[in-house]
N, C-alpha and C positions, 0 to 999 in steps of 0.2 A: 503494500499499500504506499503509493507516495502522500507526502505530507505537503498542506499548504502553507508555505513559509512565513507566508502574510499572517495567518491564522494563530503560529505558530509563536510569532513574535508578539502579537497580540497579546496571546494567553499568558506570556511571560510577563508582561509588563502589568497585566490585571492580577497575577499571582503576586506581584510584587505590591501593587495596593492593596490589596483583601490582605496580607500576610506581614507587610513589610519589605522595605529594600533588602535585596539578595536573596529572597525566599525562593525565589524562581531558580537559585542554583541547584535545586534537590531535584527539580524536573529533568535538567538538562541531560545527566548521565542516560537516561532513557528514552530519551527521543524517538528510539527505532521501535520502541513498544508499543504495540497499538492501542493498549490499555491506555497508558499516560497520554499519546496523541491525543485520543477522547476527552480526556479528563482537559489538558491546555487548549484544543483546539474548539472543543464545543462548551465545556462546563465553565471553563475561564472567559474565551475569547467572545463567547455567545451570551452565556445564560448570566454569570456574575458580571457581565461589562453592560448590559442589558438597563440604560436609564430609568425603566420603568420602576424599578427599586432602587432605594441607597444601597450601597456595601452593607451598611448597617442594619437596613430592615434583612435584608437576605441573609447575615450573620444571627439574628435573632429566629429567622427560619430554621438556620442549620441548628443552632443551640437546642429548638424545640425538639427536632428529630433527633439529636444526640442525646438529649436527656432521656428521651422514649428509649433508646437503647442502653443507658445505663453506660455511657463510656467516658469515663471522665477523662481519659487520654484523647479523646477529640475534643471534647469541652476546650482541655487546655489549650488545643492548638488554637482553636477559634477564638478563644478569649485573650491569647498572647496578640493575636492580630487586632483584636479590638483593641487593647492598651496602648499598642504600638500606634493606633491611628488615633485615640483619646474619643474612642465612640462611646464609652460610658462613664459615668461619674460613680464615685463610692456608693453613693447612696442606691442608685440604679443596679450598681452590682450586687448590693445587699437584697433589693427587692425581688431580683430575678429569680434564685431561687426559692423564696417564700412564696410568689407567686407560682411558680412549677410543683410546688409541694402537692396544692390542689389539684392539679391535672395530671402529673406523672407519678405519682406515690413518693412516698417517703424514700425507700431504696436508691430510685431512679435521680431522683432531686440528692441524694447525699453524694452521687457520684458527680453530679453537676456543680455542686458547693465544691467538693473536693478538686475539681479541675478549676475552677475559677481561683480557688486560693492557691493552688499550685501555679497557674499562669501570673497571679498578681506577685508571686514570691519570686518568679523568673523574672519578670518583667523588673521587678526593683533591682534584682542583683544585676541584671544588663544595663539599666541607668545608672547604678552607682560604678559600674564596669566603665562605662563611657565616658562619667562625665568626674 
């Protein structure tokens, strides 16, 4: 399968917009894998780039889905991107798990809470190292 280079580059740019500068580097070694091509050229170049919803709004959708999966690791990735982009206040970060508790259950929301806290710790560590 030949890759559309323009879509590939656009997708990499959007990855960096969603997760922070340099995040797209993790995609580049897997450029020849069809799975990765689909993620970069469609999920990011088309869906994440679509202006109908902001990156923050799309991230909230992803947070809801990953909360239902009980995946603290995926929540952490999303929240690190959100913190890098300044998408949520401290108050909002506290409210997100409280709100989801009633929709996703205590077990899944515990994973959400842990993912948020892990992202906050990594972001703080990263910020202190940078400055």
